[in-house]
N, C-alpha and C positions, 0 to 999 in steps of 0.2 A: 255406485257399482252394483249391478244386480247379482245377488247371491244365488248359489245353487245348493241343493240338499244332498247330504250323505247321511242316511238314517235321520236322526233328529238334529244333525249338525248343519249349521248354515256356513258355507264356505265360499270364498272368493273364486272367480272363474279361472284362476291360475294358482296351482300349488307350487310353492317355492321349495326346490330340492335342497336338502342340507348335506348332500354327500361331499360337497367341496369344502365345507367348513372344517378346518383342521387338516386339510389336505392341500389343495391348490389355493385356498384362501385362508390366510392366517386370522387370528382373533380380531385384529383391528379391521381388516378388510371385510371379514364376515359381519361385524357389527355395522359397517357402512352399508353393505348390501341389504341386511335386514332392515335397517332404518329406512332405506329408500323403497324397499318393497312395501312396507307398511304405509309410508307416505303416499305411495301410488295406489292405495286401496286394498292391498293384499292382506289376507288374514289367515292363510292356510299354510302351515309349515310341515314339511315332510322330512323325516330323518330315520335313522336306524341305529340300534345299539352297536353294530359292528363298525360303523363309520368312525374313523378310517383306519381300521386295524391293519390294512395292507401297506401302510406307509411305515418305512423303517423308523423305529423309535416310538411308534404309537402302539397303544394296547387295545384300542377300540373304545368307543364312547366319547371321542373328542368332539364330534359334532353335537351330540346331546349336551355336553358340558358348555359349549359355546352358546347354544340356544338358551340353556338355563341361566347362564350368567347374564346374557343380553336381556331376557325377559325380566330378570330380577332388577337389573339396573334401570330398565325403562318402566318398570311397574305396569306392564301391559298384558300380563298373563291372561286375564279374563277377556281380553279383546281378541284372542287368538284361538284357532283350532290347531292343536299340535298332534301330529301323527308320528308314531315311531314303530319300529319293527323289532321282533325278537327271533332268536333261533340260530344266530350265527356269530354272536359275540364269542371271542376266544375262551372266555371263562364260563360261558353258558351255551354250549353247543347242543342243538337239538330241541325237541319239544316235549320232553317228559314233564310230568307235573312239577316235580321239585325244581327242575331247570327253569321252567317258565316262571314260576313264582319268584325265584331268585333274580331272574333277568328283569322282570317287571319292577321289582323293588329297587334294583340298581338304576334302571332307567329313570324312575321317579326321583331318585336322589340327584342324578346328574342334571335332569331337567328342572330341578328345584321346584317341583310342583306336587300337588296331592292327587292328581288324576291325569291320565293319558286320554285324550279325546278319542283317538282312533288308533287301535293297536292291531298291527298286522303280524301274522305268522309269516316271516320273511321267506323262508324256504321250508318246504314240507320235510317231515322226518318220518319216512315210511316205517321205521322201526317202532313207532308209537301208534297204537290204535287211534282212529279218529275219535272214538268215544272218550278216550283219556284227554285228548287235546281239547275237544269241545267242552267237556265237563270242567276242565281247569280254567278255560277262558270264561265260562259261566260263573265260576267261583270268583274270579277276579273282577268281573262286572258287578256281581252282587256285593262285593266288598267295597265298591266305589273307586277302585283303583283304575278302572278302564270304563269309558262311557260306551264306546261302540267297538266291535271287532271286525276284522277284515283279513283277507288272505292275499298273498302275492304269488309266489312261484309254486304251483301245485298242478298235478296231473288231473285231468277231468274226472277220472273214476274216484279219486280221493276227494275232490271237491264235491262231487255228487253225494258221496257217502256222508260227508260232513254236514251238508245242508239237510239231507234226509234225517240224520240223527237229531239235529236241532229241532226240526219240525215235529219229529215223533216224540221227543222227550221234553220239549218245551224249554230248552236251554237258550241262552243267548245265541244269536245266529249272525253269520256274516252279513254285513250290509254293503260291502264293497270288495272289489278285486283290483289288484295292481298288476296288470300284465305288461309284458314287453310288447309294445305296439306303436307302429309309426307307418308312414308312407312307404318305407322300404322294409318293413317287417310286419306284414299283415297276418300271415298264417300262425304267428305266435299267439294270436288272440281270436281272430275270426275263425269260426268253426265251433268245436265242442265247448270250449271255455265260454265263448260269448253266448252260445245257445243256453248254457246253464245259467249264466248271469241274467239273461233276459227272462228265462222261465221263473227264476227264484227272486227276481227283483233286486239283484245286485247292481250297483253302478260301478263304473270303471274309472280309475285314476292311473292312466298308463305311464309307465316309465320308458326311458329312451325314446321319448316322443320326437326328439331332434336327432336321433341316431348318432349319439356321441358327438354332435356338432355338425354332422354332414348336412343336415337339413337347414342349417343357417346359411348355406350357400358359399361359405368361405373355403370349402374344400373342392378344388377343381383339378382336372388333369393338369399336371405340371406344376401345380402350386405347392409351396412348402409352408406349413402352418406350425408355429411353435406352440405345441400343446401336448399335454400328457395323453390326451385322447386322440391324437392324430392317427394312430394305427387303427383304432376302431372305426373312425370316420372315413379314412381314406380307402378302406376296402370296398366302399360303394362307388367310388369314382370311375372305376373301369367296368362296371356292370351296365348292361343295357337298361335295366330298371333304374339304376342310379342316374344315368344320363337322361332318361325320359322324364323322371320325376323332377330333376333340376330344371329342365327346359320348361316344364309345365309350371313349376313354382316361379320361375323368373317371369313368365308371361303374366301370371295372375298377380304377382307382386307389383308389376308395373301398372297393371290395370287398377289395382287398389291403392297404389301409392303407399305401399307398406313394405316392411322388411320381409325377406324370404322366410325367416324364422317365424314371424307372425303368421304368415299364410299356412305354413306347415302345421302349426299348433291350432289354427282356426279350423283346418280340415279335420284334425283329430277331435277337437271339441265338438264337432257336429256329427260325429259317428255314433251309431247305435250304441246305447248304454253308457256312453262316456259322460261323466259328470264334470270333470275338469282335467285338463292335461297337467303334467308335472314337468318342470324344467328348472335347472339350476343356473346360477350366475356367479362367476368368481370375481367379476369386476363390475363397477357401476354402469359402464357403457353397454354391458350385455343385457341389462335388466329392462330398459324401455321396450324393446321389441317383444319381450315376453309378456309384459303387462298389457301391451296393446291388443292382445288377443281378446280381452274383454270388450273391446270397442270394434271388433272386426267380424263381419258377417259375409260369408261367401255367397255369391249367387248360385242358383242351382246349376247353371252351366259351368261355372268355375269349379264347383265341387265335383261335378261329373268328369271334367277334364283331368283333374288331379287323381281321381279314383281310377280312371282308365289308364293313366300314365303309370300308376303304381301296380297295375295288374301283373 
């Protein structure tokens, strides 16, 4: 499997999302999915300290704990690139210096590791100056607790200020951005955010690349899908863009003899600045179409048809 670069990190062409671990996938099922992902050549795990605090009875950190227990049991930590995010754990809300320091230390404990390979500020905290955020991240990198830093949900003006501060002061700088981006959500990244990423050399690891499951093709008008994500996915079924995108995906999938989900992720992987798409699997049968993106290349005509359908 050909690896791709995020800063100095070598990562596989598909990042496995850990948001389902401790939510729709229990510990045993999560271990099975993680084993299968690695067996399929995957090396890049993505989680966050808040996963999955929204579930009744959870306190946040469940996904990190499962990943940490799994890597310890498999003794494969050094074979993996582990990304996590901070800023939204119920005990560590925001991005002030003391909050970030405590959040990183707790993530390290749950992940049972001495370093986080890629650390994202999950959501911006406008109450904290970018100078404080970037200086604190630099401190954590210097301490060896974080290898590379990245950013997820942030407004362009704050992103620009953060990047300019790092360049001016010589601190650690963002190497990646994790935007909301897919065939049915392009303006959430294309435009000012992507322009900044391209200008400053950031690569993208988009989330919601399958639009909460809509771009797997299983959500169709009149279809009922038993999933906690059904509401988020089904909102696209009755839109003109949704119908056009599904029609184009169906046609290209048939031409390629691939799953619809594979084609949707292959389109994303080929977009400007994108290093690797991110997707999660709560069951073993959901995983092969995701891993297959590493072996899928769209023709120029196929990519154009999908892009036009999503306009």
